[in-house]
C-alpha positions as CSV (number, residue, x, y, z in Angstrom):
1,M,77.1,131.0,-111.4
2,R,77.6,134.3,-109.6
3,N,74.5,133.6,-107.4
4,K,75.7,130.2,-106.2
5,S,77.6,129.8,-103.0
6,V,81.4,130.2,-103.0
7,S,81.9,126.6,-102.0
8,K,79.8,125.3,-104.8
9,N,81.7,127.5,-107.3
10,I,85.0,126.1,-106.0
11,L,83.8,122.6,-106.5
12,V,82.5,123.3,-110.0
13,Y,85.9,124.8,-111.1
14,L,87.9,122.1,-109.4
15,S,85.8,119.3,-110.9
16,L,86.2,120.7,-114.4
17,A,89.9,121.1,-113.9
18,N,90.1,117.6,-112.6
19,L,88.5,116.3,-115.8
20,I,90.9,118.4,-117.9
21,M,93.8,116.7,-116.0
22,L,92.4,113.2,-116.9
23,K,95.4,112.3,-119.0
24,V,97.7,113.1,-116.1
25,W,95.6,111.2,-113.6
26,F,95.5,108.2,-115.8
27,S,99.3,108.1,-115.8
28,L,99.6,108.6,-112.0
29,L,96.8,106.6,-110.6
30,P,96.5,104.3,-108.8
31,F,99.7,105.0,-106.8
32,N,102.1,102.1,-106.9
33,I,105.4,102.2,-105.2
34,G,106.7,99.6,-107.6
35,K,106.3,102.1,-110.4
36,S,109.2,104.0,-108.9
37,F,111.5,101.3,-110.3
38,W,111.2,102.7,-113.8
39,L,111.4,106.4,-112.8
40,R,114.3,108.8,-112.8
41,H,113.1,110.7,-109.8
42,S,110.7,110.2,-106.8
43,Q,107.0,110.3,-107.5
44,F,106.6,112.9,-104.7
45,N,106.9,116.0,-106.9
46,S,104.7,114.5,-109.6
47,Y,101.7,114.1,-107.3
48,E,102.3,117.4,-105.6
49,A,102.5,119.1,-109.0
50,A,99.3,117.3,-110.2
51,I,97.4,118.8,-107.3
52,I,98.9,122.3,-108.0
53,C,98.1,122.0,-111.7
54,T,94.5,121.1,-111.0
55,V,94.2,124.2,-108.7
56,L,95.9,126.4,-111.3
57,I,93.6,125.3,-114.0
58,A,90.6,125.8,-111.7
59,A,91.8,129.3,-110.9
60,T,92.2,130.0,-114.6
61,L,88.6,128.8,-115.3
62,W,87.3,130.9,-112.5
63,G,89.2,134.0,-113.8
64,A,87.8,133.5,-117.3
65,S,84.2,133.2,-115.8
66,F,84.7,136.2,-113.5
67,I,85.9,138.4,-116.4
68,A,83.0,137.2,-118.6
69,G,80.6,138.0,-115.8
70,H,81.2,141.7,-116.5
71,W,80.1,141.3,-120.1
72,Q,77.0,139.1,-120.1
73,K,77.0,138.9,-123.9
74,I,80.2,136.8,-123.9
75,M,79.3,134.6,-121.0
76,P,77.6,131.9,-123.2
77,G,80.7,131.8,-125.5
78,V,83.1,131.5,-122.5
79,W,81.2,128.6,-120.9
80,S,80.7,126.8,-124.2
81,A,84.5,127.1,-124.8
82,I,85.1,125.8,-121.3
83,Y,82.9,122.7,-121.8
84,G,84.1,122.1,-125.3
85,M,87.7,122.2,-124.2
86,T,87.0,119.9,-121.2
87,F,85.3,117.4,-123.6
88,C,88.4,117.5,-125.8
89,F,90.8,116.9,-122.9
90,I,88.6,114.0,-121.6
91,L,88.7,112.4,-125.1
92,N,92.4,112.8,-125.3
93,G,92.9,111.3,-121.8
94,I,90.9,108.2,-122.8
95,R,92.8,108.0,-126.1
96,V,96.2,107.9,-124.3
97,Q,95.0,105.5,-121.6
98,Y,94.1,102.9,-124.2
99,G,97.1,103.5,-126.4
100,W,95.2,104.9,-129.3
101,T,97.3,107.0,-131.7
102,K,96.4,108.6,-135.0
103,D,98.0,105.6,-136.8
104,T,96.3,102.9,-134.7
105,I,92.9,104.5,-135.0
106,Y,93.4,104.9,-138.8
107,N,94.4,101.3,-139.1
108,A,91.5,100.1,-137.1
109,L,88.8,102.2,-138.7
110,G,90.2,102.7,-142.2
111,A,90.3,105.9,-144.1
112,W,86.5,106.5,-144.2
113,G,86.0,105.4,-140.6
114,F,88.9,107.7,-139.5
115,L,87.3,110.7,-141.4
116,L,83.8,110.0,-140.1
117,S,85.0,109.6,-136.5
118,G,86.8,113.0,-136.7
119,I,83.7,114.6,-138.2
120,A,81.5,113.1,-135.4
121,I,83.8,114.5,-132.7
122,L,83.7,118.0,-134.3
123,L,79.9,117.8,-134.5
124,V,79.6,116.9,-130.8
125,I,81.9,119.9,-129.9
126,A,79.9,122.2,-132.3
127,S,76.6,120.9,-130.7
128,I,77.9,121.7,-127.2
129,V,78.8,125.3,-128.3
130,F,75.6,125.8,-130.2
131,V,73.3,124.6,-127.5
132,M,75.0,126.5,-124.7
133,I,74.9,129.8,-126.8
134,R,71.4,129.3,-128.1
135,Y,69.8,128.2,-124.9
136,W,72.0,130.0,-122.4
137,C,69.1,131.5,-120.5
138,I,67.9,128.0,-119.6
139,I,71.3,126.3,-119.3
140,D,72.7,129.0,-117.0
141,R,70.6,127.7,-114.2
142,H,71.6,124.0,-114.6
143,H,75.0,123.6,-116.4
144,Y,76.9,123.5,-113.1
145,R,75.1,120.3,-112.1
146,V,77.2,118.0,-114.3
147,P,80.6,119.1,-112.8
148,L,79.1,118.9,-109.3
149,M,77.9,115.3,-110.0
150,L,81.5,114.4,-110.8
151,T,83.1,116.0,-107.7
152,P,83.5,112.5,-106.1
153,F,86.3,112.1,-108.7
154,L,88.2,114.8,-106.7
155,L,88.2,112.5,-103.7
156,V,89.8,109.8,-105.8
157,T,92.5,111.9,-107.4
158,F,93.3,114.1,-104.4
159,G,93.0,111.2,-102.0
160,Q,95.3,109.0,-104.0
161,S,97.7,112.0,-104.3
162,A,97.7,112.5,-100.5
163,F,98.4,108.8,-100.0
164,A,101.3,109.0,-102.6
165,L,102.8,112.0,-100.9
166,W,102.8,110.0,-97.7
167,K,104.2,106.8,-99.2
168,A,106.5,108.1,-102.0
169,E,110.2,107.2,-101.7
170,S,112.8,109.8,-100.9
171,E,114.6,111.5,-103.8
172,I,117.9,110.4,-102.3
173,L,117.2,106.8,-103.4
174,F,117.1,107.9,-107.0
175,I,120.4,109.8,-107.1
176,S,122.9,108.2,-109.5
177,P,126.4,109.6,-110.2
178,A,126.8,111.1,-113.7
179,Y,129.3,108.3,-114.4
180,H,129.2,105.5,-111.8
181,H,132.6,104.0,-111.0
182,L,132.2,101.4,-108.3
183,R,135.6,99.8,-108.5
184,F,138.3,98.9,-111.0
185,T,139.1,95.3,-111.1
186,E,142.4,94.5,-112.7
187,N,141.6,92.9,-116.0
188,T,143.6,89.6,-115.8
189,H,141.7,87.8,-118.5
190,S,143.1,88.2,-122.0
191,M,139.7,88.0,-123.9
192,S,137.5,91.1,-124.1
193,V,133.7,90.6,-124.7
194,I,131.2,93.2,-126.0
195,W,127.6,92.2,-125.8
196,I,125.3,94.6,-127.7
197,I,121.5,94.7,-127.4
198,F,119.6,96.9,-129.8
199,D,116.2,97.2,-128.3
200,E,113.4,95.9,-130.5
201,L,115.6,95.1,-133.4
202,D,113.5,92.8,-135.5
203,Y,115.2,89.9,-137.4
204,R,112.6,89.8,-140.2
205,I,112.8,93.6,-141.0
206,A,116.6,94.0,-140.5
207,F,117.7,90.7,-142.1
208,G,115.2,88.1,-143.2
209,H,112.9,90.2,-145.3
210,R,114.7,93.5,-145.3
211,P,113.0,96.3,-147.4
212,K,115.0,97.1,-150.5
213,E,115.3,100.7,-149.6
214,L,116.9,99.9,-146.2
215,L,120.7,99.8,-146.4
216,L,122.5,98.4,-143.4
217,P,126.2,98.2,-144.4
218,E,127.5,97.6,-140.9
219,F,125.2,94.7,-140.1
220,D,126.1,93.2,-143.4
221,K,129.8,93.6,-142.8
222,L,129.5,92.0,-139.4
223,Q,127.6,89.0,-140.9
224,K,130.5,88.3,-143.2
225,S,132.8,87.5,-140.2
226,S,130.3,86.1,-137.7
227,I,128.2,83.1,-136.7
228,V,124.7,84.1,-137.8
229,A,121.7,82.3,-136.1
230,I,118.8,82.9,-138.4
231,N,116.3,81.3,-136.1
232,A,117.2,83.0,-132.8
233,F,114.4,83.8,-130.3
234,S,114.4,86.1,-127.3
235,P,113.4,85.0,-123.8
236,A,110.3,87.2,-123.9
237,S,108.4,89.8,-125.9
238,D,109.0,92.5,-123.3
239,T,112.2,94.3,-122.2
240,S,111.2,94.1,-118.5
241,I,111.4,90.2,-118.7
242,S,113.8,89.6,-121.5
243,I,116.8,91.7,-120.2
244,P,116.9,90.1,-116.7
245,A,116.5,86.7,-118.3
246,L,119.5,87.3,-120.6
247,L,121.7,88.6,-117.8
248,I,121.1,85.7,-115.4
249,G,120.8,83.1,-118.2
250,I,117.5,81.7,-116.9
251,P,114.1,81.8,-118.7
252,L,111.6,84.0,-116.7
253,K,107.9,84.0,-116.5
254,N,107.5,87.4,-115.1
255,T,109.2,90.3,-113.2
256,R,107.7,92.5,-110.6
257,P,109.3,95.8,-109.4
258,M,108.8,96.3,-105.7
259,S,110.5,99.7,-105.2
260,S,113.0,102.0,-106.8
261,T,115.8,99.6,-106.0
262,S,114.3,96.1,-106.0
263,M,112.6,93.7,-108.4
264,I,111.3,90.2,-107.9
265,I,111.8,87.7,-110.7
266,T,109.6,84.6,-111.3
267,E,111.1,81.6,-113.1
268,N,109.0,79.4,-115.4
269,N,108.7,76.8,-112.6
270,G,107.1,79.5,-110.4
271,K,110.1,80.1,-108.1
272,N,110.3,83.7,-106.9
273,S,113.6,85.4,-106.0
274,S,115.2,88.8,-105.8
275,F,116.9,89.9,-109.0
276,Q,119.7,91.6,-107.0
277,T,120.7,88.4,-105.2
278,T,120.6,86.3,-108.4
279,S,124.0,85.6,-110.1
280,T,124.4,87.6,-113.4
281,I,126.9,87.6,-116.2
282,F,128.7,90.5,-114.5
283,A,129.5,88.5,-111.3
284,D,130.6,85.5,-113.4
285,M,132.9,87.6,-115.5
286,H,134.4,89.2,-112.3
287,H,135.1,85.7,-111.1
288,H,136.9,85.1,-114.3
289,G,139.1,88.1,-113.8
290,S,137.4,90.5,-116.2
291,R,136.7,94.1,-115.6
292,T,133.0,94.8,-116.2
293,A,131.1,97.8,-117.7
294,L,127.4,98.4,-118.4
295,F,125.8,101.2,-120.4
296,G,122.1,100.9,-120.9
297,W,118.7,102.5,-121.1
298,F,115.3,101.7,-119.6
299,F,116.4,99.8,-116.5
300,P,117.8,101.6,-113.5
301,Y,121.0,99.6,-113.8
302,S,123.0,101.8,-111.4
303,R,120.4,101.2,-108.6
304,L,120.5,97.4,-109.2
305,F,124.1,96.4,-109.4
306,D,126.9,97.1,-106.9
307,A,129.6,94.9,-108.4
308,I,130.2,96.5,-111.8
309,D,133.3,98.6,-112.4
310,V,131.8,101.2,-114.7
311,I,128.0,101.6,-115.0
312,K,125.7,104.3,-116.3
313,D,122.0,104.1,-117.1
314,Y,119.8,106.4,-119.1
315,S,116.2,106.5,-117.9
316,N,113.2,106.3,-120.3
317,D,111.3,108.4,-117.8
318,S,110.8,112.0,-119.0
319,M,107.9,113.1,-116.8
320,T,109.4,113.2,-113.3
321,S,111.8,115.8,-111.9
322,D,113.6,116.7,-108.7
323,S,112.2,120.2,-109.1
324,L,108.6,121.0,-108.2
325,L,108.4,123.8,-110.7
326,Q,109.8,121.7,-113.5
327,S,107.3,119.0,-112.6
328,I,104.4,121.5,-112.9
329,V,105.7,122.6,-116.3
330,L,106.1,119.0,-117.5
331,L,102.6,118.0,-116.5
332,L,100.9,121.1,-118.0
333,R,102.9,120.7,-121.2
334,S,101.9,117.0,-121.4
335,L,98.3,118.1,-121.6
336,V,98.7,119.9,-124.9
337,E,101.2,117.6,-126.7
338,S,101.6,114.0,-127.7
339,C,104.7,112.0,-128.5
340,N,104.8,113.0,-132.1
341,Y,103.0,116.3,-132.1
342,S,103.9,119.3,-130.0
343,L,103.5,123.1,-130.2
344,F,107.1,123.4,-128.9
345,G,109.0,121.5,-131.5
346,N,110.1,118.1,-130.4
347,S,107.9,116.7,-127.6
348,I,109.3,115.8,-124.2
349,P,109.5,112.0,-125.0
350,I,111.2,112.7,-128.3
351,K,113.8,115.0,-126.7
352,N,114.4,112.4,-124.0
353,H,114.8,109.5,-126.5
354,I,117.3,111.6,-128.6
355,M,119.2,112.5,-125.4
356,I,119.3,108.8,-124.3
357,T,120.6,107.6,-127.7
358,T,123.2,110.4,-128.3
359,S,124.5,110.6,-124.7
360,M,124.8,106.9,-124.2
361,H,126.6,106.4,-127.5
362,K,129.0,109.3,-126.7
363,D,129.8,107.7,-123.4
364,V,130.2,104.2,-124.9
365,V,132.7,105.5,-127.6
366,Q,134.6,107.4,-124.9
367,Y,134.9,104.3,-122.8
368,L,135.9,102.0,-125.7
369,Q,138.7,104.4,-126.6
370,T,140.3,103.6,-123.2
371,N,140.6,100.0,-124.2
372,L,140.2,99.1,-120.5
373,Y,137.2,96.9,-120.8
374,G,137.0,93.1,-120.2
375,F,133.3,92.5,-120.4
376,C,131.0,95.3,-121.6
377,F,127.2,95.1,-121.9
378,L,125.5,97.7,-124.0
379,H,121.7,98.1,-124.1
380,Y,120.9,100.7,-126.8
381,S,117.5,102.4,-127.0
382,V,117.2,102.1,-130.8
383,P,115.4,101.0,-132.9
384,H,112.7,101.1,-130.2
385,N,110.1,103.8,-130.6
386,P,109.7,106.7,-130.7
387,N,111.2,107.2,-134.1
388,I,113.8,109.9,-133.8
389,Y,116.0,109.7,-136.8
390,N,115.9,110.4,-140.6
391,R,118.3,108.3,-142.5
392,R,118.1,110.4,-145.6
393,T,119.0,113.7,-143.9
394,H,121.1,112.1,-141.1
395,T,119.3,114.3,-138.6
396,Y,117.5,113.7,-135.2
397,G,114.0,114.8,-134.6
398,T,110.4,113.7,-134.7
399,N,109.8,111.1,-137.4
400,R,106.1,110.7,-138.1
401,D,106.5,108.4,-141.1
402,I,104.4,105.4,-140.1
403,K,106.2,103.0,-142.5
404,A,109.7,104.4,-142.7
405,G,110.1,105.6,-139.1
406,Y,111.2,102.3,-137.7
407,L,113.4,101.7,-140.7
408,D,115.2,104.9,-140.0
409,N,115.8,103.9,-136.4
410,V,117.2,100.6,-137.6
411,A,119.6,102.6,-139.9
412,L,120.6,104.5,-136.8
413,A,121.4,101.3,-135.0
414,D,123.5,100.2,-138.0
415,Q,125.4,103.5,-137.8
416,I,126.0,103.1,-134.1
417,L,127.4,99.6,-134.7
418,G,129.8,101.0,-137.4
419,E,131.1,103.6,-135.0
420,I,131.7,101.0,-132.3
421,R,133.6,98.9,-134.8
422,T,135.7,101.9,-136.0
423,T,136.5,102.9,-132.4
424,M,137.7,99.4,-131.5
425,Q,139.7,99.1,-134.7
426,K,141.6,102.3,-133.9
427,T,142.5,100.8,-130.5
428,G,143.4,97.5,-132.1
429,S,140.8,95.6,-130.0
430,W,138.2,94.7,-132.6
431,D,139.8,91.5,-134.0
432,K,140.6,90.0,-130.6
433,T,137.3,90.8,-129.0
434,L,134.3,88.5,-128.8
435,V,131.3,90.5,-130.1
436,I,127.7,89.5,-129.7
437,V,124.9,91.6,-131.4
438,S,121.3,90.8,-130.7
439,S,118.0,92.2,-129.4
440,D,115.7,91.8,-126.4
441,H,112.5,91.3,-128.5
442,H,111.0,91.6,-132.0
443,W,109.2,94.6,-133.4
444,R,105.9,94.3,-131.6
445,V,104.0,96.9,-133.6
446,N,104.9,96.4,-137.2
447,T,103.5,99.5,-139.0
448,Y,105.6,98.7,-142.1
449,D,103.8,95.6,-143.4
450,G,101.8,94.4,-140.4
451,I,103.6,91.0,-140.0
452,I,104.6,90.2,-136.4
453,D,107.5,87.8,-136.1
454,Q,107.1,86.8,-132.5
455,K,110.4,86.9,-130.5
456,H,112.4,86.4,-133.6
457,V,115.6,88.5,-133.2
458,P,119.0,88.8,-134.8
459,F,121.9,86.9,-133.2
460,L,125.4,87.5,-134.5
461,V,128.6,86.3,-132.8
462,K,132.1,87.3,-133.9
463,M,134.7,85.1,-132.3
464,P,138.2,86.6,-131.9
465,D,140.1,86.7,-135.2
466,Q,137.1,85.2,-137.0
467,R,137.1,86.0,-140.8
468,K,134.3,83.9,-142.3
469,S,130.6,83.7,-142.0
470,I,128.9,80.6,-140.5
471,L,125.1,80.2,-140.8
472,I,123.0,78.3,-138.2
473,S,119.5,77.5,-139.1
474,D,118.6,75.5,-136.0
475,R,116.4,77.2,-133.4
476,F,118.5,79.0,-130.8
477,E,117.2,80.5,-127.6
478,T,119.2,83.7,-126.8
479,V,118.7,83.1,-123.0
480,N,121.7,80.8,-123.5
481,T,124.0,83.7,-124.4
482,K,125.4,84.0,-120.9
483,Q,126.4,80.3,-120.8
484,M,127.8,80.7,-124.3
485,I,130.0,83.6,-123.3
486,L,131.3,81.7,-120.2
487,N,132.1,78.6,-122.2
488,I,134.1,80.7,-124.7
489,V,135.9,82.6,-121.9
490,D,136.7,79.4,-120.1
491,G,138.2,77.9,-123.3
492,K,135.6,75.2,-123.6
493,I,134.7,76.7,-127.0
494,K,137.7,77.8,-129.0
495,T,136.7,78.1,-132.6
496,P,133.6,79.2,-134.6
497,E,133.1,75.6,-135.7
498,A,133.0,74.5,-132.1
499,L,130.6,77.2,-131.2
500,K,128.3,76.2,-134.1
501,Q,128.4,72.6,-132.8
502,W,127.6,73.7,-129.3
503,M,124.7,75.9,-130.4
504,Q,123.2,73.1,-132.5
505,G,123.6,70.7,-129.6
506,L,121.4,72.7,-127.2
507,K,118.0,71.4,-126.4
508,S,115.5,73.5,-128.4
509,T,112.8,74.6,-126.0
510,S,110.5,77.4,-126.8
511,Y,110.1,79.8,-123.9
């Protein structure tokens, strides 16, 4: 390598670094301004950081090679380590791109297949090391050719990054107040409404075929004084479609983010419209004289709504930052950790999910203590993965248990529901409040027993002063929740029996 031209050396090291960054490039490319919709910060720093990280890794490889050049005996070992490491990073990037985890690979290949595939990878790495050390005299003249052949990939990554730096939205569009008060409507309506969505809460696991070891006292207590629809189905199997459909009360075929602040929705009949200009439950409740509040994860709620009295969102994005230095650290760290395995304790996604859950619930309890709400929509992040709770130790942290992890998150949701009830009982608002508890979709990756119960979600409705349980076995589409709330608030539905009759009278259409 020392006898090659400087420009050729630079290309070789940059090409290798580019391959090591494959996992990052898969997450960033191709640039799509609509992706900004789901992010906490502008994509500008991420692309700038990706270029810097590639250069830093290239410089590190050059430094290692330069030092090894002074001790010819270690040169084969250094380069075999470089190529072996690059091979591992490439494999990991491909694994992440296709959503392969240790558990999914194990389930697909079985115990023996999993073991043999691991042995095969180790043999390939060992072969690379052996061949480079054993035949270094021959390889030294040719090993740089493979990285050089892959240098066009640099044009793709750096070219897309340059385009992204030109097109990325300004950070100012992503700024959300820590606690967003838009206005305070005087609450002239006597009935309060709490609509709680526990993301990915599966009916079959939590209620229908609950594992014996899973205790959910708060959900069971709520069932005893609620209307329980045992055949309720969500509008979609994805949060990005289901939540907008629930809020506007219309079945949707698709949603398409256009920028950090806009999203196009497509109805089942093919009609396209802007989500921001479509009437939601919040506007309707304002019209009825109710103060409104929204606390939720995943969606950039505070960038979407401008007519809610109190609103705060909690982004699922953990890889963007308004600091370039932090962006560099995040990208470099992401190369050497996965969601459930990290050299630094809890991984970045785990820490973020814990922060979302605990911070949001703290804010919700604080808000409910004021007893100022009229209509409050709560979109909780649990029991959606990653699994962050241990129900036996009552502690937060990485939960790698493939079978019990989801159950632990469900137990956390149950605990959260209990704390909401307790808070409202202390203010005297629980009995007189309409409470709806449901989910946006089923458990899509059932690692407990493998049975997928498509779009089947819990649906519990506690009417004000309701004391008995009423079971509904008819199919119910939860997209009708908005209309149900408005009918109750309008006084068209006054009793649990009347609500049961209304729900049974709806036309059952599978969306």
